N, C-alpha and C positions, 0 to 999 in steps of 0.2 A: 240700760240703766247707764250705760259707759257716758252716752250721748248727755242724756240731762247732767250727769257730775260735771262732763268738760264745760256744758254750758254754765252750771252754776259757779265754777272755778272762773269762768271768763269772766263772767258778770263784776267777782270778787278784785278782780286784777285789770275791770276797763284802764285801758290805755297804757298797762303797763306791761303786756303780756310777755312781750319780748326784750332782752336784754343786749344790746349790741356793744360787743368790745372792740374796739380799734387799737392796734399798738405801732410804733413805731422803735425798732432797735438797729444798733450800729455793734458790727462783727468783726471782730479783725480775725486774720489768718486761723478758720475755724473750717470742719467738716463735720455740721451736724448731722447729715446723710447723704450716703452714698446709693450710687447706681450698682447692677451687679458687677459692673468692672470697677469699684472702687474709685469712680468720679463720682466728683458732686451733679448734684442734678440740675439741670437748668430746663427751663421754657421760653420760648418766644414770645413777645408780646410787646406791641406800640412801636415795632419793627426793628427791636433789639432783643438780644439773647439775655434773659435776666437769670438769676442762681435763684434757686427753689429749694424750701423746705416744706417737704410734704405735709399736708392735713394729718396723715396717718402717724407719722413723727411727733407733731405736735401733742395729737391725741395721748397717743401714749405717754408722753413723758406728763403731762398735766395728771392723767389717771392715776398711773403709779406715786407720782409725788402725794396725791390727796389721800391714797391707800396707806402708806409709807404712813405719813404723818397722825391719819384717826388708828392706825394698829399701834402705834406709839403712844397713845394718847393725849396727842397735840393738836391743835387746830380746833376748825368751828366742828366736826365732824368726828371728834373723840367721840366713844362710847357707839358709834353707830356700827351698824354691819357694813363691810365691805367687799366685793368680789373677788374673784380671779378668774384669769382665760389661762387656761392651760388642756394638755393631752395626759396628765397624768392622773385623773380621774380614778381609776382602777385602783393605781399604787395607793391614793391618798385614801380612799376606803379600807383596802386591804391593812395601812396603816394601822388607821382607826377601829378595824376587827381584832388585830395582835394586838394593841391594848386593853381590849376587852376580854382578850384569854386564847384567843383563836392560835391556831397552827399556821407558820406559814402555807405549808402545802396545801391549805384548805381556803385562806385567808384570798388570795389574789385568785384564785381559778373562780370562786364564789362573786367576787367581787365582779369580774371580766364578765363571766356570766348574765347578771341580771343587769349590765350594762349594754350586752348585746342584746338582750331582751326584749330593750325598749327601743332598737334600731340601732345602736352607735358599731360602729365596723372599728375593726382594729387595724394593725398593722403586719405587712406580710414578711417584714425581714426579722432576723433575730435582735435587733437593735430597738425596733418599734412596734413587735408583735404584743408589749403590755401598755402601749400608747393607743388611744385614741385617734383616727384619721384626719378628723378636723380637732381644731381649739373649741372648748366649750368656756362661755363666762357664764360662773355659777356662783352665788354666795361661798365665801371662804368654808364654813362650816359644812358646805353641802356633805361631804366626804366621811364626815360624822355623824351627822345627822342620819344618811343611808344607812350606814354600818352597826348604831343605834337599832334601827328596823330590824335589820338584819341579824343581829345577835337575838333580839327579843321574839323573834318567828327562825328560828335558827331550823328547827328539825324540819318545816316544811319547806324553808329556801333550799337546805342544801338534800332534800329529796328531789326536789324540782331540776336542781343543779344535775343532779346522776342522770337523769333522765333525758335533761338538755344535750350532757356530752357524748351519752349513749347514741341517742338518735341523730347527731351530729356524724358520728364516727359511722354510722351506714351508710348515712347519707354521701359522705364523703367518699365511699368505697364506691355506692353506685353511681358516682357522679366519675368519678375515675373512669370505673369502667365503660361508660358512656362515652366521654371522650379518647379511651384508646379505639371503641367502636367506629369513632366519626372518623379518628386520625385514619384507620386501615383504611374505611370507603375512600377517603378524601384522598391516601395515595395509588388508590385505585383508579381513581378516574381523574387523578393530577389536579385536585381541586385542595383546597384550604379549607378546613373543619369551621364550621361556626360556635363559637362561644353562647353558650344559653345559661344565663343566669337564675337559678331555680329559688322559688319563694321559700317561707319557712314551710306553708301550708302543703309545698308538694315534696318536700323533704320529710315530712313526717317530724320534723322538728316540735315539740310542745312550746305553745305560747306560754310567754309568762306570764304567771296568775294574774290575775285582776288588781287583788291588792299590794300585792309586789308591785308591779306596774305603778300603781298608784301614788305607792311610797316613794319610788324611784324620781317620780315625777315630781313630787312633792319636794324633795332633797333638792333637785336641779334646778327648780322653777327659782326665777329673780325673785321673790320673796320680797323682803326690806333691803336687799343692799343697795346701797344709793349711790353706788360708779353705775350699776346697772339701768336703773333709773334715769342716770344722767347721759350715760352714753350709749343706751340699748344692745339689743343683742339679736342674731339672727342665727339659728340652728332649724336648717332645714330637713336633718335627719331623723328628728322626732316629730311627726308630725304634730301630734297633740301637747308638745311642751310648749310654753306661751313664748310668743317672740315679744320683745319691747321695742317700740319706737323710740329711739333716745331724745334727748331735751335738748342736746348740745349740737349745734352745727358749728364746724369750723373748717376755715379755707385755707389753701396753702399760702404759706410764705414766700414773698418773691421780694426781688430788689427794687428798689423805685428808680434804679439807673441801670445801665449797662451792667451785665456780669466784668465780675473782676475777679479772677481764678489766676493761680501758676501751678504747675507741677515742681513741686519742692522737692531735689534733691536731698537726700539723707544719707550718710553713710553711721554705722553702729559699731563701737568699738568693741573688739575682743579683751576682754578686761585681762586674761591670763595671757596672751600676747602682747600686751602693753606691760604686764609686770617683768616679763622675762627681757624685753625690750630695755624698761629702765634699769634692768640690774645687768645689763650687758656688760662685759669683764672689757669688751676693748670694742672700735669700729664695726669690725668685718660680723662681730656677734649680734650687733646691734642693726645692722644692714641685712640681715640675714632672712629667712621664710618668716620671721614675725610683722614684716613690714606690710602695711595695708590696711584698710578698714577689715573689720569682722564681715560685715554686710553691707551693701549700698541696695537704695530704690529711690522709687519717686512716691509719694502722695501728694494728693490735688486739694488744694486748700482757696478757700474763697475769702474775700472781704467785700461788706456796701452794709447799708443800711435798708432793713425791709423792713413792709408794709406786713402784716398780718390781722386776720378775724375773726372773731368768734360770736354765736349768738346764742343763747339761753333763752328755751320756750317754757317761760314760768307754767304756763297752764300743762305741757303736756308732763314735766316734772313731777307736779302736783296728781296728776290723772295716773302717771304709773307707779307712784309711790302707793295710792289708795288703791290701786291694782294689786299691789303686794300687799296687801291686808292692813293696811294701818287708818286709821278713823283722819276724817277731814282735818282737824284740830291739829292731828300728830304730824299727818303729811305737810298741811302748813309749814311746824316748826322745822320738820326735816328739812324742809325746801329753804327755807332762809338761810340754815347751816350749812346745807350744800353750795346754794351761790356763793355765800361769802368766800367758801374753800375754792370752789370753781374760779372765782376773781382773783383769787389768791394764784392759785396755780397757773392762770394764765398769764400774770405777773412774772412768777418766779420758775418757772418749769422751763427747760431746756434739754431737746434730745443729747442721748449721752454718748453717742459717737466721739470719740477721738478725746473726750473730756478730761483724760489726763494730760494729753499732749498739747491743749489748746486752751486748755481753762475755760472752756466756754461756758458752762454752766454757772460761771460765778458772774454774766452778764445781768444788766435790769435795761428793762425797755427806756428810751427817751424820752417817750410820750406813752399813755394812756388815757383814751377816750374810751368813756361809757355813758350810753342813754337809754331811756326805757321808748318803746313806742308799740303801736298796736301788730307792725310786721316789724319785721328783721332789715337792717340796712347794711349793705355790702358797700366799701369806698374804696374797692381794687380799681376802678373807673379813673380813679382821680390821677392816678399815675401810670395812663397809658401812654402819655408823653416820657419818654425817661429824662431823669434829669440829667444838666450838662453842668457837672461839677465845675470846669474852666468857664464856662461862662456864668454861670449862676449861684455859685458859690458850695459851702458844705449841703450835702445832700441830707443831712435830718431835720436842717434849720429849715431849709427851702421846702421838704417835704412834712414838716410840722405845719407849716404855713400854707400850705396848699389845703392839708389837710382840714384845719381848724377852718380856713375859710369856705371851702367847700361845707363842711357842715351848717356855718352859719347861713349859708345861702340854701339851702334845705330845710333848716327850721322854719328858715323866714318862708316858704312857699309851700310846707305842708303841715297839717293839722294834727298828724297822726306820727306826731315824734317829738320829743321833749330836747330840752339844751343840753343836759346831762350835767357828766363831773367830768373834770381832766385833771392829770396827774403827772409829773415829770420828776426824773433822778436827775437832769440836766440841767446846768448851769445856762448854758447858751438858750436853750429851749424857755426857761422860769424866765429870762429876759424878752423871751419873745412873746412868752404870755403875758408878761407885765405891760410889754408895750403894744397887744390887742387889747388887753384890759382899759388900757388908756384914752385908746380910739373909738371904743364901746364896739368891738368888732369881736369880741370872744361870748360866744351863742352858752358855752361850758361854763360852770363854777370849778373853781380851782378846789381842787381835793387836796389834803395832806398824807392821807394815808389809803392802803389799796379798800380798809374796811368802809372809807366813805364814797366809793365807787359804787355802791350797791343800794337802790333803793325799793326793795320788792313789796 
């Protein structure tokens, strides 16, 4: 059925299955993403080290921007269901149960037990014991949906939870005794004991009743959540819960020239010390213990012009939406709205690290190129030779000309790609577009708005 459905969608979008997006953006003194040491990320390419903004950081920024707008009733996805990725599903379900009149001492244990019953595991430490060990991407109303079912079937669920908890206590006691015997035997033979994981069947813990399991899986299923259809999800912990192949592909952003970064020394003033110093009665008081900064340190900052790429598989998006229960007509309508929001997020979203001290989230791309094709096209290789600004001039203009001329070359030599649309927010790049148009060297049509970049 899925293959037939995919073929039917492919026929409707013949030649337009993939939307390829490319952007050039210049950022100054920012740190959108950091490594484990708090330093800017880098990658070698073309014989030089380049600054890097990972695809994970880009995707999260785009996904959360789209969700926030939709939930606020704004943008193309206003009114559609969105997802949330969290470890707090037990707490969210318990909160919904409390809203239905359940007591705290009942709500959370029941929510945890049924989630454990489908295969999810919880943390071992005090601060994580109510959090699942993995992040689970599900529709935002999953906790409420699950709570409604549990409340409607309260007697049966609570009865099973009681059996579950009792059997688990017995199993844990037996396991502790077995461990003690193994440790004693190992101590006698100077060996380390082997830990053995026991299955639910081996421990006698009762399986979750099938109707309850079905209800939990239905609540956690992707359903009609648009961002899950766009970005996909993988959930290995629950074998029979559907995974989703995402419709969006995202490449890491990297500088088109050698990396330019500094370790910026900073000092933070202590307001109380400054006030005492300002109000000192004489020189000796002013020069006393209140001298010097309250705190000092270093932070890594980068500057440069970045190339980034993403692609949307329009067929996969529609298939995902139909798999979530939408009709073909509704899936088409939702996919058009999702594409429009995806393009807007590609332009406007920025990873939020250091956003207050660098104002990076206020940036706009210098150039955005969008075109349709029977396959996605990644133009990263255009910038294998790093731009030398001393010899070639400003990186953004040189990069834009390289990118646009390369696109014209590809469209001339391949029949599975369209000329597309190009958008700029930069005066210098606008002059370049005007010049290329006059030469007849611009394969893309110029767009004035983000909406004009899409043509599903």
